[in-house]
C-alpha positions as CSV (number, residue, x, y, z in Angstrom):
1,M,-27.2,13.5,13.1
2,E,-24.9,10.3,12.6
3,D,-22.2,8.6,14.7
4,D,-19.3,6.5,13.7
5,E,-18.8,4.2,10.7
6,G,-21.9,5.2,9.0
7,C,-24.7,4.5,11.9
8,K,-27.3,6.8,12.0
9,V,-28.8,8.3,15.1
10,P,-32.3,7.9,15.1
11,D,-34.3,11.3,15.8
12,G,-35.4,10.1,19.2
13,E,-31.7,9.7,20.3
14,K,-30.2,13.1,19.1
15,G,-29.6,14.0,22.4
16,D,-28.3,10.7,23.9
17,V,-24.6,11.7,23.8
18,E,-23.8,8.5,26.0
19,S,-25.2,6.4,23.1
20,L,-23.0,8.4,20.7
21,R,-20.0,7.6,22.9
22,Q,-20.8,4.1,23.0
23,R,-20.7,3.5,19.4
24,N,-17.9,5.4,18.7
25,V,-15.8,3.3,21.2
26,Q,-17.5,0.1,19.7
27,S,-16.3,1.2,16.1
28,E,-12.8,1.8,17.3
29,T,-12.5,-1.8,18.9
30,Q,-14.9,-3.8,17.3
31,H,-15.1,-2.4,13.6
32,D,-15.8,-5.9,12.0
33,S,-19.2,-6.5,13.9
34,L,-21.4,-3.8,11.8
35,G,-23.9,-4.9,9.3
36,K,-25.5,-8.1,8.0
37,S,-26.6,-7.5,4.5
38,S,-23.1,-7.4,3.4
39,S,-22.4,-11.0,4.8
40,T,-21.0,-13.5,2.2
41,D,-22.3,-17.0,2.1
42,T,-19.5,-18.0,5.0
43,G,-21.0,-15.4,7.3
44,E,-18.0,-12.8,6.9
45,V,-18.9,-9.2,6.9
46,V,-17.8,-7.3,3.6
47,Q,-16.6,-3.7,4.4
48,M,-13.7,-1.4,3.7
49,Q,-10.9,-2.0,6.0
50,R,-8.9,0.4,8.1
51,N,-5.6,0.5,5.9
52,V,-4.7,4.0,6.3
53,G,-2.2,4.7,9.2
54,L,-0.5,8.2,10.2
55,V,2.2,7.8,7.5
56,S,-0.4,7.1,4.6
57,G,-2.8,9.6,5.8
58,I,0.0,12.4,5.9
59,S,0.9,11.3,2.3
60,I,-2.5,11.6,1.2
61,I,-2.8,15.2,2.2
62,V,0.8,16.2,1.0
63,G,0.2,14.1,-2.2
64,T,-3.0,15.8,-3.2
65,V,-2.0,19.2,-2.0
66,I,1.2,19.2,-3.9
67,G,0.4,18.9,-7.6
68,S,1.9,20.6,-10.5
69,G,1.3,24.3,-9.4
70,I,4.4,24.6,-7.3
71,F,6.5,23.3,-10.0
72,I,4.8,25.1,-12.8
73,S,3.4,28.6,-12.1
74,P,3.9,30.3,-8.5
75,K,4.2,33.6,-10.7
76,G,0.6,34.5,-10.1
77,V,1.2,35.3,-6.4
78,L,4.2,37.2,-7.4
79,R,2.5,39.3,-10.0
80,D,-0.6,40.2,-7.8
81,T,1.3,41.0,-4.5
82,G,4.0,43.0,-6.5
83,S,6.9,42.0,-4.2
84,V,8.9,39.4,-3.0
85,G,8.3,39.8,0.6
86,L,4.6,40.3,0.2
87,S,4.4,37.1,-2.1
88,L,6.2,34.9,0.7
89,V,4.0,36.3,3.4
90,V,0.9,35.4,1.2
91,W,2.2,31.8,0.9
92,A,2.8,31.5,4.5
93,A,-0.6,33.1,5.4
94,S,-2.2,30.8,2.8
95,G,-0.7,27.9,4.6
96,L,-2.0,29.2,8.2
97,I,-5.4,29.5,6.6
98,A,-5.2,25.9,5.3
99,L,-3.9,24.7,8.8
100,M,-7.0,26.4,10.6
101,G,-9.2,24.8,8.2
102,A,-7.7,21.3,8.7
103,L,-8.2,21.8,12.5
104,C,-11.9,22.4,11.9
105,Y,-11.9,19.2,10.1
106,S,-10.2,17.3,12.7
107,E,-12.8,18.1,15.2
108,L,-15.7,17.1,12.6
109,G,-13.9,14.1,11.5
110,T,-13.3,12.8,15.2
111,L,-16.9,13.8,16.3
112,I,-18.8,12.1,13.0
113,R,-16.5,9.5,11.8
114,L,-18.1,8.9,8.5
115,S,-16.3,8.9,5.1
116,G,-17.4,11.7,2.5
117,G,-15.8,14.7,4.1
118,E,-18.1,17.7,3.5
119,Y,-21.0,15.7,2.4
120,A,-21.2,13.9,6.0
121,Y,-20.8,16.7,8.0
122,I,-23.0,19.3,5.9
123,R,-25.9,16.4,6.0
124,A,-25.4,16.0,9.8
125,A,-25.8,19.6,10.5
126,I,-27.8,21.6,7.9
127,G,-29.8,18.9,6.0
128,N,-29.8,16.3,3.2
129,I,-30.5,18.8,0.4
130,P,-27.4,20.8,0.6
131,A,-25.4,17.6,1.1
132,F,-26.7,16.3,-1.9
133,L,-26.0,19.6,-4.0
134,F,-22.4,19.2,-2.6
135,S,-22.2,15.6,-3.7
136,W,-23.6,16.6,-7.2
137,T,-21.2,19.3,-8.1
138,S,-18.3,17.6,-6.5
139,I,-19.0,14.0,-8.2
140,I,-20.2,15.7,-11.7
141,V,-17.9,18.5,-12.0
142,I,-15.0,19.6,-9.4
143,R,-13.6,16.0,-8.3
144,T,-13.6,14.5,-11.7
145,S,-12.6,17.4,-13.8
146,S,-9.7,18.0,-11.4
147,L,-8.5,14.6,-11.9
148,A,-8.7,15.3,-15.5
149,I,-6.6,18.2,-15.5
150,I,-3.9,16.7,-13.4
151,T,-3.5,13.7,-15.6
152,L,-3.5,15.9,-18.6
153,T,-0.5,17.9,-17.0
154,F,1.1,14.5,-16.3
155,A,0.6,13.7,-20.3
156,Q,2.0,17.1,-21.1
157,Y,5.2,16.5,-19.3
158,A,5.3,12.7,-20.3
159,G,5.4,14.2,-23.9
160,S,8.0,16.7,-23.2
161,L,10.2,13.8,-21.5
162,F,9.8,11.8,-24.8
163,A,11.0,14.8,-27.0
164,M,14.1,15.0,-24.9
165,C,14.9,11.5,-25.8
166,G,14.2,12.1,-29.4
167,Q,10.8,10.1,-29.6
168,P,8.0,11.1,-31.7
169,E,5.2,13.0,-30.0
170,I,2.7,11.0,-28.1
171,P,-1.4,12.0,-28.0
172,T,-1.5,14.0,-24.8
173,K,-5.3,12.8,-24.2
174,I,-4.4,9.2,-24.7
175,V,-1.6,9.4,-22.1
176,A,-4.1,11.0,-19.8
177,A,-6.5,8.5,-20.2
178,I,-4.1,5.7,-19.6
179,A,-3.0,7.5,-16.5
180,I,-6.7,7.8,-15.3
181,V,-7.4,4.3,-16.0
182,T,-4.1,3.0,-14.0
183,V,-5.3,4.9,-10.8
184,G,-8.8,3.5,-11.2
185,I,-7.3,0.0,-11.4
186,I,-5.0,0.6,-8.5
187,N,-7.7,2.1,-6.3
188,S,-10.3,-0.9,-7.3
189,W,-7.8,-3.5,-6.8
190,S,-6.7,-2.6,-3.3
191,T,-7.1,0.2,-0.8
192,N,-3.8,-0.8,0.9
193,L,-2.2,-0.8,-2.5
194,A,-3.5,2.7,-3.3
195,A,-2.3,4.0,-0.1
196,R,1.4,2.3,-0.6
197,V,1.3,4.0,-4.1
198,Q,0.5,7.3,-2.4
199,I,3.4,7.1,0.2
200,I,5.9,6.2,-2.6
201,F,4.9,9.1,-4.9
202,T,4.5,11.6,-2.1
203,A,7.9,10.7,-1.1
204,G,9.2,11.0,-4.9
205,K,7.8,14.6,-5.1
206,L,9.1,15.7,-1.6
207,I,12.8,14.4,-2.8
208,A,12.3,16.6,-5.9
209,L,11.2,19.6,-4.0
210,T,14.1,19.0,-1.6
211,I,16.6,19.1,-4.6
212,I,15.2,22.7,-5.5
213,I,15.5,23.7,-1.8
214,V,19.0,22.3,-1.3
215,G,19.8,24.1,-4.6
216,G,18.5,27.4,-3.5
217,I,20.3,27.1,-0.2
218,V,23.6,26.4,-2.1
219,K,22.8,29.7,-4.4
220,M,22.1,31.8,-1.3
221,A,25.3,30.8,0.3
222,Q,27.2,31.7,-2.7
223,G,25.7,35.1,-2.3
224,N,22.7,35.2,-4.8
225,T,20.3,37.0,-2.3
226,S,19.8,40.2,-4.4
227,V,16.2,39.5,-5.6
228,L,15.5,38.3,-1.7
229,A,17.0,41.6,-0.5
230,E,14.3,43.6,-2.5
231,G,11.6,42.7,0.3
232,F,8.5,44.5,0.2
233,E,9.7,47.0,-2.3
234,G,6.9,47.6,-5.1
235,S,4.2,45.9,-2.7
236,T,0.7,46.4,-3.9
237,T,-1.8,48.4,-1.7
238,S,-4.9,47.2,-3.1
239,P,-6.9,44.9,-0.9
240,S,-8.8,43.3,-3.8
241,T,-5.4,42.5,-5.6
242,I,-3.9,41.2,-2.6
243,A,-7.1,39.0,-2.2
244,L,-6.5,37.4,-5.6
245,A,-3.1,36.5,-4.7
246,F,-4.5,35.0,-1.7
247,Y,-6.9,33.0,-4.1
248,G,-4.2,31.7,-6.2
249,A,-2.1,30.5,-3.2
250,L,-5.0,28.9,-1.7
251,W,-5.8,27.2,-4.8
252,A,-2.2,25.4,-4.7
253,Y,-3.2,24.3,-1.0
254,D,-6.5,22.6,-2.0
255,G,-6.5,19.3,-0.8
256,W,-5.6,19.8,3.0
257,N,-9.3,18.4,3.6
258,N,-8.6,14.9,1.6
259,L,-8.3,12.8,4.6
260,N,-11.6,13.3,6.0
261,Y,-13.2,11.7,2.9
262,V,-11.7,8.5,4.1
263,T,-12.5,8.7,7.7
264,E,-13.7,5.1,7.9
265,E,-10.6,3.7,6.6
266,V,-8.2,5.5,8.9
267,K,-6.5,3.5,11.8
268,S,-7.4,5.2,15.2
269,P,-9.0,8.2,13.5
270,S,-9.4,10.0,16.8
271,K,-5.6,10.2,17.2
272,N,-4.4,9.7,13.6
273,L,-6.8,12.3,11.6
274,P,-5.9,15.3,13.8
275,R,-2.2,14.4,13.7
276,A,-2.0,13.8,9.9
277,N,-4.1,16.8,9.3
278,I,-1.7,19.0,11.3
279,I,1.6,17.5,10.3
280,G,0.7,17.3,6.5
281,V,-0.5,20.9,6.4
282,L,2.6,22.1,8.1
283,L,4.9,20.1,6.1
284,V,3.2,21.5,2.8
285,T,3.4,25.1,4.2
286,V,7.5,24.8,5.0
287,V,8.1,23.2,1.5
288,Y,6.0,25.9,-0.4
289,V,7.6,28.9,1.3
290,L,11.1,27.5,1.2
291,T,10.7,26.4,-2.8
292,N,9.7,29.9,-3.6
293,I,12.5,31.1,-1.8
294,S,14.8,28.9,-4.0
295,Y,13.1,30.0,-7.1
296,L,14.0,33.6,-6.2
297,S,17.5,32.8,-5.3
298,V,18.1,31.3,-8.8
299,M,15.9,33.8,-11.1
300,T,15.2,37.6,-11.1
301,R,11.4,38.7,-10.4
302,Q,11.0,39.4,-14.1
303,E,12.5,36.0,-15.1
304,L,9.9,34.1,-12.8
305,L,7.1,36.1,-14.1
306,D,7.9,35.4,-17.7
307,A,8.7,31.8,-17.0
308,N,5.8,29.2,-18.0
309,A,7.4,26.5,-16.2
310,V,9.1,28.0,-13.2
311,A,10.7,24.7,-12.0
312,V,11.8,23.7,-15.6
313,T,13.6,27.0,-15.9
314,W,15.3,26.4,-12.3
315,G,16.4,23.1,-13.7
316,D,17.9,24.5,-16.7
317,R,19.9,27.1,-14.7
318,I,21.0,24.7,-11.8
319,L,21.2,21.0,-13.0
320,G,22.2,21.6,-16.6
321,T,22.3,18.4,-18.4
322,A,20.4,16.9,-15.7
323,A,17.4,19.1,-16.0
324,V,15.4,16.2,-17.0
325,I,14.8,15.5,-13.4
326,M,12.3,18.3,-13.3
327,P,9.8,17.0,-15.9
328,L,10.1,13.5,-14.1
329,S,9.4,15.3,-10.9
330,V,6.4,16.7,-12.3
331,M,5.2,13.5,-13.7
332,V,5.7,11.9,-10.2
333,S,3.9,14.8,-8.6
334,T,1.1,14.9,-10.8
335,F,0.5,10.8,-10.7
336,G,0.7,10.7,-7.1
337,G,-1.9,13.8,-7.0
338,A,-4.3,11.7,-9.4
339,N,-4.1,8.7,-7.3
340,G,-5.0,10.8,-4.2
341,T,-7.6,12.6,-6.1
342,A,-9.2,9.2,-7.1
343,F,-8.8,7.6,-3.9
344,T,-10.8,10.3,-2.0
345,G,-13.2,11.3,-4.7
346,G,-14.7,8.0,-5.1
347,R,-15.5,8.0,-1.4
348,V,-17.8,10.9,-1.9
349,V,-19.7,8.9,-4.6
350,Y,-19.8,5.8,-1.9
351,A,-20.9,7.8,1.1
352,A,-23.7,9.7,-0.9
353,A,-24.9,6.3,-2.5
354,R,-24.9,4.5,0.9
355,D,-27.4,7.3,1.9
356,N,-29.7,6.8,-1.1
357,N,-28.6,10.4,-2.7
358,L,-27.1,8.1,-5.7
359,P,-28.1,4.8,-7.1
360,E,-27.5,2.1,-4.5
361,I,-25.3,0.2,-6.8
362,L,-22.6,3.0,-6.2
363,S,-22.1,1.9,-2.7
364,Y,-21.5,-1.7,-3.1
365,I,-18.2,-3.2,-2.2
366,Q,-16.3,-5.8,-4.0
367,V,-16.2,-9.0,-1.9
368,K,-12.6,-10.0,-2.5
369,Q,-10.7,-6.7,-2.8
370,L,-13.0,-5.0,-0.1
371,T,-13.0,-1.6,-2.1
372,P,-15.7,0.4,-3.4
373,M,-15.4,-0.6,-7.1
374,P,-18.7,0.7,-8.3
375,S,-17.9,4.2,-7.0
376,M,-14.4,4.3,-8.4
377,L,-15.5,3.1,-11.5
378,F,-18.0,5.7,-11.9
379,T,-15.5,8.4,-11.0
380,I,-13.0,6.9,-13.4
381,F,-15.7,7.1,-16.3
382,I,-16.8,10.6,-15.6
383,S,-13.1,11.6,-15.5
384,L,-12.4,10.2,-18.9
385,L,-15.4,12.1,-20.3
386,M,-13.7,15.2,-18.8
387,I,-10.6,14.7,-21.0
388,I,-12.5,14.9,-24.1
389,P,-13.1,19.0,-24.3
390,G,-10.3,20.9,-25.4
391,D,-10.1,23.1,-22.2
392,I,-11.7,22.4,-19.2
393,G,-9.2,24.5,-17.0
394,S,-11.8,27.5,-17.3
395,L,-14.4,25.4,-16.1
396,I,-12.6,24.6,-12.9
397,D,-12.0,28.5,-12.5
398,F,-15.6,29.2,-12.4
399,F,-16.5,26.4,-10.0
400,S,-13.7,26.9,-7.7
401,F,-16.0,29.6,-5.8
402,T,-18.5,26.9,-5.2
403,A,-15.9,24.7,-3.5
404,W,-15.3,27.6,-1.0
405,M,-19.1,27.9,-0.7
406,F,-19.3,24.2,0.4
407,Y,-16.2,24.7,2.6
408,G,-18.2,27.6,4.4
409,M,-21.0,25.4,4.9
410,T,-18.8,22.8,6.5
411,F,-17.5,25.4,8.9
412,L,-21.1,26.5,9.7
413,S,-21.9,23.0,10.3
414,L,-19.0,23.0,13.0
415,I,-20.7,25.7,14.5
416,V,-24.1,24.4,14.5
417,L,-23.0,21.1,16.1
418,R,-21.2,22.9,18.8
419,F,-24.8,24.0,20.0
420,R,-26.6,20.8,18.8
421,M,-24.2,18.3,20.5
422,K,-23.0,20.3,23.3
423,E,-22.2,17.1,25.4
424,A,-21.0,14.9,22.5
425,P,-17.6,13.3,23.1
426,R,-14.7,15.1,20.9
427,P,-11.5,13.8,20.9
428,Y,-10.0,16.8,19.5
429,K,-11.8,20.4,20.0
430,V,-10.8,23.3,18.0
431,P,-11.1,27.0,19.6
432,I,-14.3,28.4,18.5
433,P,-12.8,31.6,17.0
434,I,-11.1,29.7,14.4
435,P,-14.2,28.1,12.5
436,I,-15.7,31.5,12.7
437,I,-12.7,33.2,11.1
438,M,-12.7,30.4,8.3
439,L,-16.7,30.9,7.9
440,L,-15.6,34.6,7.2
441,V,-12.8,33.6,4.8
442,S,-14.9,31.4,2.9
443,L,-17.8,33.8,2.6
444,Y,-15.0,36.5,1.3
445,L,-13.6,34.0,-1.1
446,V,-17.0,33.3,-2.7
447,I,-17.8,36.7,-2.9
448,A,-14.5,38.3,-4.0
449,P,-13.9,37.0,-7.4
450,I,-17.6,38.0,-8.4
451,V,-17.2,41.4,-7.1
452,E,-13.7,41.7,-8.7
453,D,-14.6,40.5,-12.2
454,P,-18.3,39.5,-12.6
455,Q,-18.8,37.3,-15.4
456,I,-22.0,35.3,-16.5
457,E,-19.9,31.9,-16.0
458,F,-20.2,32.5,-12.3
459,L,-24.2,32.5,-12.8
460,Y,-23.9,29.4,-14.8
461,A,-21.9,27.7,-12.2
462,F,-24.3,28.5,-9.5
463,L,-27.5,27.3,-11.5
464,F,-25.4,24.1,-12.3
465,V,-25.2,23.6,-8.3
466,M,-29.0,24.3,-8.0
467,G,-29.7,22.0,-11.1
468,G,-29.1,19.2,-9.0
469,L,-32.5,19.6,-7.6
470,I,-33.8,18.3,-10.8
471,F,-32.6,15.1,-9.9
472,Y,-33.2,15.2,-6.1
473,I,-36.7,15.8,-6.1
474,P,-38.1,12.8,-8.2
475,L,-35.1,10.3,-7.6
476,V,-34.6,11.0,-3.9
477,H,-37.5,12.7,-2.3
478,F,-40.2,11.1,-4.0
479,N,-37.9,7.7,-4.5
480,L,-39.0,7.4,-8.1
481,K,-38.0,3.9,-9.5
482,V,-36.3,4.1,-12.9
483,P,-37.7,1.0,-14.9
484,G,-35.0,-1.6,-15.4
485,F,-32.7,-0.2,-13.0
486,D,-32.9,-3.1,-10.7
487,K,-31.9,-5.7,-13.3
488,L,-29.0,-3.4,-14.1
489,T,-28.0,-3.5,-10.4
490,E,-28.1,-7.3,-10.4
491,C,-26.1,-7.8,-13.4
492,T,-23.5,-5.5,-12.2
493,Q,-23.5,-7.3,-8.8
494,L,-22.9,-10.4,-10.7
495,I,-20.1,-9.0,-13.0
496,L,-18.0,-7.0,-10.3
497,E,-18.9,-9.4,-7.5
498,V,-19.9,-6.6,-5.3
499,V,-22.4,-6.5,-2.6
500,P,-24.2,-3.8,-0.3
501,P,-22.2,-2.1,2.5
502,P,-23.0,-3.0,6.3
503,E,-26.2,-1.7,7.2
504,L,-26.4,2.0,8.6
């Protein structure tokens, strides 16, 4: 088990709850006292700072949850549910599921105040091997390919904007690569700058969605409520089809857990982590439901189902010559999502490397900027490789079930830690039925797509996850040294001016 700020609790102290309490208090009040191996020549400790407050924490959640999906294609939920009323229920219920997940993560994040999200919690409760498999899958596929897809969407809408201005078409992948490198520079340069960028772009996308919501209210005030008046007419009665609708909506809510990846950089995490998680998810839920209502006040069901980019169609109908606002809104939304994904994704690399599950150099911190520069550069490099294939969207589809598999492990970790650490201080404690419900939801979401439409790609994805053991056994378990790697680490230190993090 581990306590605040990456401090490991020795095996002999697992039952020492008072020790855990004292260490958590010390971390809150004396953050700069940790570590010695990361000290500079002047004696200053080099470690990442707590630059994420309540507002920037909310912006991380909202900014990474709200990407291109709500602007482009909410039609999948409407198609699977078969009715307007049931589709809105699914959007609201998916928000409730995301909220229950955020409540569970709030307890975990205030109990084990380590960055890395699921990695830290699974490692504390279940063990190092499943935690390694999570980091392996997240770093190599899920996080990096998600960043690639977000920036490719950004590039596509940037291209459409240039087309509107009469300029020649620009290569999509080059624009995506420039976007990835840009967010990499921002996050490598300053954590505070990355947080500010996230706030600005989150505000931008909320303004765009507010325009859509207000436009819908105006249309409803003018009497355009015929589509909404259909209610539950035509609703499907198939549980499996409704499950698919939930799966699509929950994908749009993905990112509700992102603040837990940077727990060590959150100011007063015992207060701000639960508050940001709850406010962020509630805000997204309200915005999603109202945005869908606005779409349906402007378009018929069939028009929405036929639209490739719902928000653009909405803009053409309502904004006229000002419809260029919609592509700009998607660009703002996707760039903010890319910044948040890079910001949090790099911390998984950092946390895993700090525990010697990845090369040690990836846990080092830049001495001047106080950012995890090596882990960020590694994340950016893999993401750039991901934009090379023609279509990686299908890859994400088959790996999305593995994400819920690890979510399930995390909810199980919360239940396990309730028994293993009964007396541990918990600034926030979620009612125990909630993690049990979320564990069952996770199991269902893992099994449902395989049962509904079994495909060999699901097996390939699972084999890839387990394939991480090929690296774990020799390099982590047996600590096999790769010839020349120490020299590479030394050169990287000199070039990037990075040092090890504070000792755990």
